[in-house]
Structure formats: C-alpha cells, structure tokens
C-alpha positions in Angstrom: -141.2 -83.9 2.0 -139.0 -86.8 3.2 -135.5 -86.1 4.4 -133.1 -89.0 4.2 -129.5 -89.7 4.8 -128.5 -89.3 1.1 -130.1 -85.8 0.9 -128.4 -84.8 4.2 -125.0 -86.0 2.9 -125.4 -84.2 -0.4 -126.2 -81.0 1.4 -123.2 -81.5 3.6 -121.0 -81.9 0.5 -122.3 -78.7 -0.9 -121.5 -76.8 2.3 -118.0 -78.4 2.3 -117.5 -77.3 -1.3 -118.5 -73.8 -0.5 -116.2 -73.6 2.5 -113.2 -75.1 0.7 -113.6 -73.5 -2.7 -115.8 -70.6 -2.1 -113.3 -67.8 -1.5 -111.0 -68.9 -4.4 -113.4 -70.4 -7.0 -116.7 -68.6 -6.5 -117.7 -65.0 -6.6 -120.1 -64.1 -3.7 -123.2 -64.1 -5.9 -122.2 -67.5 -7.3 -121.9 -68.9 -3.8 -125.4 -67.5 -3.0 -126.8 -69.2 -6.1 -125.4 -72.6 -5.0 -126.8 -72.1 -1.5 -130.2 -71.1 -2.8 -130.4 -74.0 -5.2 -129.5 -76.5 -2.5 -132.0 -75.0 0.0 -134.7 -74.9 -2.7 -134.2 -78.6 -3.4 -134.0 -79.6 0.3 -137.4 -77.9 0.9 -139.1 -78.8 -2.4 -141.9 -81.3 -2.3 -141.1 -82.5 -5.8 -138.5 -81.8 -8.5 -141.1 -79.8 -10.5 -141.0 -77.2 -7.7 -137.2 -77.0 -8.0 -137.0 -76.8 -11.8 -135.8 -73.1 -11.8 -133.1 -73.8 -9.2 -131.9 -76.8 -11.2 -131.7 -74.8 -14.4 -129.8 -72.1 -12.7 -127.2 -74.4 -11.2 -126.7 -76.0 -14.6 -126.1 -72.6 -16.1 -123.7 -71.7 -13.3 -121.8 -74.9 -13.8 -121.5 -74.3 -17.6 -120.3 -70.8 -16.9 -117.6 -72.0 -14.4 -116.3 -74.5 -17.0 -116.5 -72.1 -19.9 -114.5 -69.5 -18.0 -111.8 -72.1 -17.2 -112.4 -71.7 -13.5 -113.6 -75.2 -12.9 -113.0 -78.6 -14.5 -116.0 -80.3 -16.1 -115.7 -83.1 -13.5 -115.9 -80.7 -10.6 -118.8 -78.8 -12.1 -120.6 -82.1 -12.8 -120.1 -83.1 -9.2 -121.6 -79.8 -8.0 -124.7 -80.3 -10.1 -125.1 -83.9 -9.0 -124.8 -82.9 -5.3 -127.4 -80.1 -5.7 -129.7 -82.6 -7.5 -129.2 -85.1 -4.7 -130.6 -82.6 -2.2 -133.9 -83.0 -4.0 -136.8 -85.2 -3.0 -136.3 -87.5 -5.9 -133.0 -88.5 -7.5 -133.4 -89.8 -11.0 -131.9 -93.3 -11.7 -129.1 -93.1 -14.2 
C-alpha cells in the first residue's frame, strides 16, 4: 500500500468536512460511516478490498441528497474525497 500526497490530502478534506459539517449535517452513525469508509480506503491494498466501503458511502450520499440535507454537489465531493483515499483513483 503506497501512501501519497493526494491520498493524504483527500483524507484531510474528509476530516475537515466532518469537523465543519458533522454536528449539523450528519447524524453520529453517518459520521462514523464516513470515517470507516475513509479508513478502509486508506489501508486497503486495492480498491477490490474497499468495495463495500465505496458502496456504503455511495448509499449514504444518495440518502443525504434524497433527504434534502445535502446538495448533489456536496455529496459528490464527499464520495470523490473518500474514493481519493484509496490506493488507485480511476482516471475520469
């Protein structure tokens, strides 16, 4: 598992999001889901190992948008930041 600056920065953005929005935009269990997904991707050797975490963060993002608690843009950024914690980031 190779840690690089991009992965470190993505993890930092997630921590900042949780600190800034956590108390007002997330329920405690949702905050934990985001932390677990980011941690899973940071320590995963490949994205296959992190598939369940990625699927969960996608489901959480969809729920946040559907419940009108988050904008699609903000939810998309959260998913992208979690994905960027992983060992491989797909090329768009």
